[in-house]
C-alpha positions as CSV (number, residue, x, y, z in Angstrom):
1,M,85.1,90.6,101.4
2,K,87.4,91.7,98.6
3,L,85.4,89.7,96.0
4,A,82.2,91.3,97.2
5,L,83.8,94.7,97.0
6,S,84.8,94.0,93.4
7,F,81.3,92.9,92.4
8,L,79.8,96.0,94.0
9,F,82.3,98.3,92.2
10,I,81.7,96.7,88.8
11,A,77.9,97.1,89.4
12,T,78.6,100.8,90.1
13,L,80.5,101.2,86.9
14,A,77.5,99.9,85.0
15,H,75.4,102.7,86.3
16,A,77.9,105.6,86.6
17,D,80.1,107.3,84.1
18,P,82.7,108.2,85.0
19,A,83.6,106.3,88.2
20,F,85.8,108.0,90.8
21,V,88.3,105.8,92.8
22,D,90.8,106.6,95.5
23,L,94.0,104.9,96.4
24,R,92.5,102.8,99.2
25,T,89.8,101.4,96.8
26,V,92.4,100.6,94.2
27,M,94.5,98.6,96.7
28,K,91.5,96.7,97.9
29,L,90.4,95.8,94.4
30,A,93.9,94.9,93.2
31,G,93.8,91.5,94.8
32,A,90.1,90.8,94.6
33,N,89.8,88.9,91.4
34,N,93.2,89.1,89.7
35,D,94.0,85.8,87.9
36,E,97.7,86.0,88.5
37,I,97.1,86.0,92.3
38,Q,94.6,83.2,92.0
39,L,97.1,81.2,89.9
40,A,99.8,81.6,92.6
41,R,97.3,80.6,95.3
42,A,96.3,77.5,93.2
43,K,100.0,76.5,93.0
44,H,100.2,76.9,96.8
45,D,97.1,74.7,97.3
46,E,98.7,72.1,95.0
47,A,101.9,72.2,96.9
48,V,100.0,71.8,100.3
49,A,98.1,68.8,98.9
50,E,101.4,67.2,97.7
51,S,102.9,67.8,101.1
52,K,99.9,66.1,102.9
53,Q,100.1,63.2,100.4
54,A,103.8,62.7,101.1
55,W,103.1,62.2,104.8
56,Q,100.2,59.9,104.0
57,R,102.7,57.4,102.6
58,F,103.3,56.3,106.2
59,W,99.8,55.0,106.4
60,P,99.3,51.2,105.9
61,A,97.1,49.9,103.0
62,L,93.9,48.2,104.0
63,S,92.1,45.6,101.9
64,L,88.8,43.8,102.0
65,G,87.7,41.2,99.6
66,A,86.3,37.8,98.7
67,G,87.5,35.1,96.2
68,Y,86.6,31.8,94.6
69,R,88.9,29.4,92.8
70,G,88.2,26.1,91.1
71,H,90.3,23.4,89.3
72,D,89.3,20.5,87.0
73,G,91.8,18.2,85.2
74,R,95.4,17.1,85.6
75,L,97.5,18.2,88.5
76,Q,100.9,17.4,89.9
77,D,101.7,16.8,93.6
78,I,104.9,17.6,95.4
79,A,106.4,14.2,94.8
80,G,106.0,14.6,91.0
81,N,103.0,12.4,90.5
82,V,100.5,13.6,87.9
83,F,96.8,12.7,88.4
84,N,93.3,14.0,87.7
85,A,91.8,16.3,90.3
86,N,88.7,18.4,90.7
87,K,88.6,20.9,93.6
88,Q,87.4,24.3,94.6
89,Q,88.1,26.9,97.3
90,Y,86.7,30.2,98.5
91,N,87.8,32.8,101.0
92,V,86.6,36.0,102.6
93,G,88.8,38.3,104.7
94,T,90.6,41.6,105.3
95,G,94.3,42.5,105.4
96,V,96.8,45.2,106.4
97,M,99.8,45.7,104.1
98,I,102.9,47.8,104.9
99,D,105.6,48.6,102.4
100,W,107.7,51.4,103.9
101,S,110.9,53.0,103.0
102,P,111.0,55.2,106.2
103,G,114.0,57.3,105.3
104,D,112.9,58.0,101.8
105,I,109.3,58.8,102.9
106,Y,110.4,61.0,105.8
107,Y,112.9,63.2,103.9
108,A,110.6,63.4,100.8
109,A,107.8,64.7,103.1
110,L,110.1,67.3,104.7
111,A,111.1,68.5,101.2
112,A,107.4,68.7,100.1
113,K,106.6,70.6,103.3
114,Q,109.2,73.2,102.5
115,K,108.1,73.5,98.9
116,A,104.5,74.2,100.1
117,L,105.9,76.9,102.4
118,A,107.8,78.4,99.4
119,A,104.6,78.4,97.4
120,E,102.8,80.2,100.1
121,H,105.4,83.0,100.2
122,L,105.4,83.2,96.4
123,A,101.6,83.6,96.5
124,E,102.1,86.5,98.9
125,K,104.7,88.0,96.6
126,A,102.3,87.8,93.7
127,R,99.7,89.7,95.7
128,I,102.1,92.4,96.7
129,D,103.4,92.8,93.1
130,I,99.9,93.2,91.8
131,V,99.0,95.8,94.5
132,T,102.2,97.7,93.8
133,Q,101.6,97.7,90.0
134,S,98.0,98.9,90.6
135,V,99.2,101.7,92.8
136,E,101.7,102.8,90.2
137,R,99.1,102.8,87.5
138,Y,96.7,104.8,89.7
139,Y,99.3,107.4,90.3
140,D,100.0,107.6,86.6
141,L,96.3,108.2,86.0
142,L,96.2,110.8,88.8
143,A,99.2,112.6,87.3
144,A,97.6,112.7,83.8
145,E,94.4,114.0,85.3
146,A,96.1,116.7,87.4
147,S,98.3,117.8,84.5
148,M,95.2,118.2,82.3
149,V,93.5,120.3,85.0
150,I,96.5,122.6,85.1
151,I,96.3,123.1,81.4
152,E,92.6,123.7,81.5
153,D,93.1,126.3,84.2
154,D,95.8,128.0,82.0
155,L,93.4,127.8,79.0
156,Q,90.6,129.5,80.8
157,L,92.9,132.4,82.0
158,T,94.4,132.7,78.5
159,E,90.9,132.9,76.9
160,D,89.8,135.6,79.4
161,Y,93.0,137.5,78.5
162,A,92.2,137.1,74.8
163,K,88.8,138.7,75.3
164,Q,90.4,141.6,77.0
165,L,92.8,142.0,74.2
166,E,90.0,141.9,71.6
167,G,88.4,144.9,73.3
168,A,91.8,146.7,73.4
169,V,92.4,145.9,69.7
170,T,88.9,147.3,68.9
171,A,89.7,150.4,70.9
172,G,93.0,150.7,69.1
173,T,95.1,150.4,72.3
174,A,96.6,147.0,71.5
175,F,98.2,145.4,68.4
176,R,96.4,142.6,66.5
177,A,99.6,140.7,66.4
178,D,99.5,140.4,70.2
179,L,95.9,139.0,69.9
180,L,97.0,136.5,67.3
181,R,99.9,135.4,69.6
182,V,97.4,134.8,72.4
183,K,95.1,132.9,70.2
184,S,98.0,130.7,69.1
185,Q,98.7,130.0,72.8
186,I,95.0,129.0,73.2
187,S,95.4,126.5,70.3
188,R,98.5,125.0,71.9
189,A,96.6,124.7,75.2
190,K,93.7,123.0,73.5
191,L,96.1,120.6,71.8
192,A,97.8,119.8,75.1
193,I,94.4,119.2,76.7
194,R,93.4,116.7,74.0
195,Q,96.7,114.9,74.4
196,G,96.1,114.9,78.2
197,E,92.7,113.4,77.7
198,E,94.3,110.6,75.6
199,A,96.9,110.0,78.3
200,R,94.2,109.9,81.0
201,D,92.0,107.5,79.1
202,L,94.9,105.2,78.3
203,G,95.9,105.3,82.0
204,A,92.3,104.4,83.0
205,A,92.4,101.4,80.6
206,R,95.7,100.2,82.1
207,L,94.3,100.6,85.6
208,A,91.1,98.8,84.7
209,E,93.1,96.0,83.2
210,I,95.1,95.2,86.3
211,L,92.0,95.6,88.5
212,R,90.1,93.2,86.1
213,L,87.3,95.7,85.5
214,T,85.6,96.3,82.2
215,P,88.1,97.7,79.7
216,D,85.9,100.7,78.9
217,A,85.5,101.7,82.5
218,A,85.9,105.5,82.7
219,L,88.0,105.6,85.9
220,R,88.8,109.0,87.5
221,P,91.2,109.4,90.4
222,A,90.5,111.3,93.6
223,K,92.2,114.7,93.6
224,S,92.8,114.4,97.4
225,D,95.5,111.8,96.7
226,L,97.7,114.3,95.0
227,V,99.7,115.1,98.1
228,P,103.1,113.8,99.2
229,V,102.7,110.8,101.5
230,K,105.6,109.7,103.6
231,M,105.5,106.1,104.7
232,M,109.1,105.1,105.3
233,S,110.6,108.2,107.0
234,G,113.1,108.1,109.8
235,K,114.9,104.9,108.8
236,G,118.4,104.6,107.4
237,V,119.1,102.6,104.3
238,A,121.1,100.0,106.3
239,T,118.1,99.5,108.6
240,M,115.7,99.1,105.7
241,I,117.9,96.6,104.0
242,S,118.0,94.6,107.2
243,L,114.2,94.7,107.5
244,A,113.9,93.6,103.9
245,Q,116.2,90.6,104.4
246,Q,113.8,89.5,107.3
247,H,110.4,90.3,105.8
248,R,110.5,90.0,102.0
249,P,108.5,86.9,100.9
250,E,111.1,86.3,98.1
251,I,113.7,85.7,100.8
252,Q,111.5,83.4,102.8
253,A,110.5,81.5,99.6
254,A,114.2,81.1,98.6
255,Q,115.1,79.9,102.1
256,A,112.2,77.4,102.0
257,I,113.5,76.1,98.6
258,H,117.0,75.9,100.0
259,S,115.6,73.9,103.0
260,S,113.8,71.6,100.5
261,M,116.9,71.0,98.6
262,D,118.8,70.3,101.9
263,A,116.1,67.7,102.7
264,E,116.6,66.1,99.3
265,K,120.3,66.0,100.0
266,D,119.7,64.1,103.2
267,R,117.3,61.9,101.4
268,A,120.0,60.8,98.9
269,R,122.7,60.4,101.6
270,I,120.9,59.0,104.7
271,A,117.6,57.4,103.5
272,P,119.2,54.4,101.7
273,M,120.9,53.4,104.9
274,I,117.5,53.0,106.7
275,P,116.1,49.6,105.8
276,S,112.8,49.3,104.1
277,V,110.0,47.5,105.9
278,Q,107.5,45.1,104.4
279,A,104.8,43.7,106.7
280,G,101.5,42.1,106.2
281,Y,98.6,40.6,108.2
282,T,95.5,39.0,106.7
283,M,92.7,37.3,108.4
284,G,89.4,35.8,107.3
285,G,87.8,32.5,106.4
286,F,88.9,29.8,104.1
287,G,86.8,26.8,102.8
288,G,86.3,24.3,100.0
289,G,87.0,20.8,99.0
290,P,86.5,18.3,96.2
291,G,84.3,19.5,93.3
292,V,81.8,17.8,90.9
293,G,80.6,14.6,92.5
294,G,82.1,15.2,95.9
295,Q,81.3,18.9,95.8
296,Q,81.8,20.6,99.2
297,W,80.8,24.1,100.2
298,G,81.4,23.7,103.8
299,N,84.6,23.0,105.6
300,F,84.9,26.7,106.2
301,G,87.2,28.0,109.0
302,R,89.3,31.0,110.2
303,Q,92.8,31.6,108.9
304,Q,95.5,34.2,109.5
305,D,98.7,35.0,107.7
306,F,101.7,37.1,109.0
307,Y,104.7,38.5,107.2
308,L,107.5,40.8,108.3
309,G,110.7,41.7,106.4
310,L,113.6,44.2,106.3
311,G,115.7,45.1,103.3
312,W,118.2,47.5,101.7
313,K,118.3,48.6,98.1
314,I,121.7,48.5,96.5
315,G,122.4,50.5,93.3
316,P,120.4,53.3,91.6
317,G,118.2,54.9,94.2
318,G,119.7,53.0,97.0
319,L,123.1,52.4,98.7
320,F,126.2,53.4,96.8
321,D,124.3,55.6,94.3
322,S,126.9,58.3,94.1
323,Q,125.3,60.1,91.2
324,R,122.1,60.6,93.1
325,Q,124.1,62.3,95.9
326,N,126.0,64.4,93.4
327,I,122.7,65.6,91.8
328,A,121.3,66.4,95.3
329,N,124.5,68.3,96.3
330,A,124.4,70.3,93.0
331,R,120.8,71.3,93.5
332,E,121.4,72.3,97.1
333,E,124.3,74.5,96.1
334,G,122.2,76.0,93.3
335,A,119.5,76.8,95.8
336,S,122.0,78.5,98.1
337,L,123.4,80.6,95.2
338,Q,119.8,81.6,94.2
339,T,119.2,82.7,97.8
340,S,122.3,84.9,97.7
341,Q,121.2,86.4,94.4
342,V,117.7,87.2,95.8
343,R,119.3,88.9,98.8
344,A,121.6,91.0,96.6
345,A,118.7,92.0,94.3
346,I,116.5,93.0,97.3
347,G,119.4,95.1,98.7
348,R,119.6,96.9,95.4
349,E,115.8,97.5,95.2
350,V,115.9,99.1,98.7
351,V,118.8,101.4,97.7
352,E,117.1,102.3,94.4
353,A,113.7,103.0,96.0
354,A,115.3,105.1,98.8
355,T,117.4,107.1,96.3
356,R,114.3,107.8,94.1
357,S,112.3,108.7,97.1
358,Q,114.9,111.2,98.4
359,S,115.4,112.7,95.0
360,A,111.7,113.1,94.4
361,N,111.4,114.7,97.9
362,D,114.1,117.2,97.0
363,Q,112.5,117.9,93.6
364,I,109.2,118.7,95.3
365,K,110.9,121.4,97.4
366,I,112.6,122.8,94.3
367,N,109.4,122.8,92.4
368,D,107.6,124.6,95.2
369,E,110.2,127.4,94.9
370,A,109.7,127.4,91.1
371,V,105.9,127.6,91.4
372,D,106.2,130.5,93.9
373,A,108.6,132.4,91.6
374,A,106.5,131.7,88.5
375,E,103.3,133.0,90.3
376,E,105.1,136.2,91.3
377,M,106.5,136.6,87.8
378,T,103.0,136.2,86.3
379,K,101.5,138.7,88.7
380,L,104.2,141.3,87.9
381,A,103.8,140.7,84.1
382,K,100.1,141.2,84.4
383,E,100.5,144.4,86.3
384,R,103.1,145.7,83.8
385,Q,100.7,144.8,80.9
386,A,97.8,146.7,82.7
387,S,100.0,149.8,83.0
388,Q,101.1,149.5,79.3
389,I,104.7,149.1,80.4
390,G,105.1,145.5,79.5
391,V,104.2,143.5,76.4
392,V,101.8,140.6,75.8
393,L,104.7,138.2,75.1
394,E,106.1,138.7,78.6
395,Y,102.8,137.8,80.2
396,L,102.4,134.7,78.0
397,L,105.9,133.5,78.8
398,A,105.2,134.0,82.5
399,R,102.0,132.0,82.3
400,E,103.8,129.3,80.3
401,E,106.5,129.1,82.9
402,L,103.9,128.8,85.7
403,T,102.2,126.0,83.9
404,R,105.4,124.1,83.5
405,A,106.4,124.6,87.1
406,R,103.0,123.3,88.3
407,Q,103.2,120.3,86.0
408,S,106.7,119.6,87.2
409,R,105.5,119.6,90.8
410,V,102.7,117.1,89.9
411,K,105.3,114.8,88.4
412,A,107.6,115.2,91.5
413,V,104.8,114.4,93.9
414,T,103.7,111.4,91.7
415,D,107.3,110.1,91.6
416,F,107.7,110.6,95.3
417,N,104.5,108.7,96.2
418,K,105.4,105.9,93.8
419,A,108.9,105.7,95.3
420,Q,107.5,105.6,98.8
421,H,105.2,102.6,97.9
422,A,108.1,100.9,96.1
423,L,110.3,101.5,99.2
424,K,107.6,100.0,101.4
425,R,107.4,97.0,99.1
426,A,111.2,96.7,99.0
427,V,111.4,96.6,102.8
428,G,108.6,94.0,102.9
429,K,106.0,96.0,104.7
């Protein structure tokens, strides 16, 4: 489904310029054809195949064949006599052969199973990471677009104001210096718009890269996404840390690796004490006899062979191999320490994301107050200018303050939404 959506969207890009995307579409496209996710899934498939192969070592080997053997010349019998002999033999049959080290096979299969489970969790982590990066790049693109719209709005109002001043200068009721000051403000706004276009296009290129779209795709964000979205409200930091320790795929992958190393530890300690089993059974037909003058092809009959044996290996890889046990113990301890490190890092990520989210939320409220104050200040400055009480500079400063307040609010909303998604990822949702 995701791959079909990706192909459909790419086809749309080929016929539309620019292409508008919203957050939901970005999140769906993020995992559709990203090679990093595919690589993680390929590693998972490899680990699953290795796990199945490890359990298949319990299966006996089957053989089916036929053979012919001839001899001509000197030969020695059991008593030591040497004589000339000419003979031949042939056989047809099947056999079942078993060469088991049950302890080694069992614990190796357990370890391989846990490694496959870890690879599955790491594949999920790769998917979540790509989606999170895509969301962040989308919000960066949205912020660049919104900031440019604010400046364009300010430019339009300033240009209208410049036209009014031109009429006043012509009528002799305003100073030309005030008009030049306004035109200078217009130039700065145009420069800011060009810089904003650059930031927007670079943001679109970064988003297209992670979505694996064509590099020159002119992506445009949906303006409706520029609102604060609360996804993790009503939960304390301690609760979110507890949820993260339960649901984060990194934790589950680390625990699976730890279990794998624990199985390897048992493999080194217990497996050598379990005897190896060698068994075989062959059945078929055997025939032959003297060759050349007395050549015989008959004399064919049924035959069976049986074999069963037990054994223990002593030395490297077997009993009394202390170094193998030391290596396994060290790896198990290392896996345990890595799990602790992952838990600590996840706790830090939750705290950081919660702190950023709360700070951005507070900044939105402060910026709302600043925007309201700047709008009121701009209104009063315009009224004063109309009544010839104020000066042009006062109005321009008020407009500039309003523009900064609106841009600051866009940044606060963007930071808040990014922090909310980061918090959601940190908790493992």
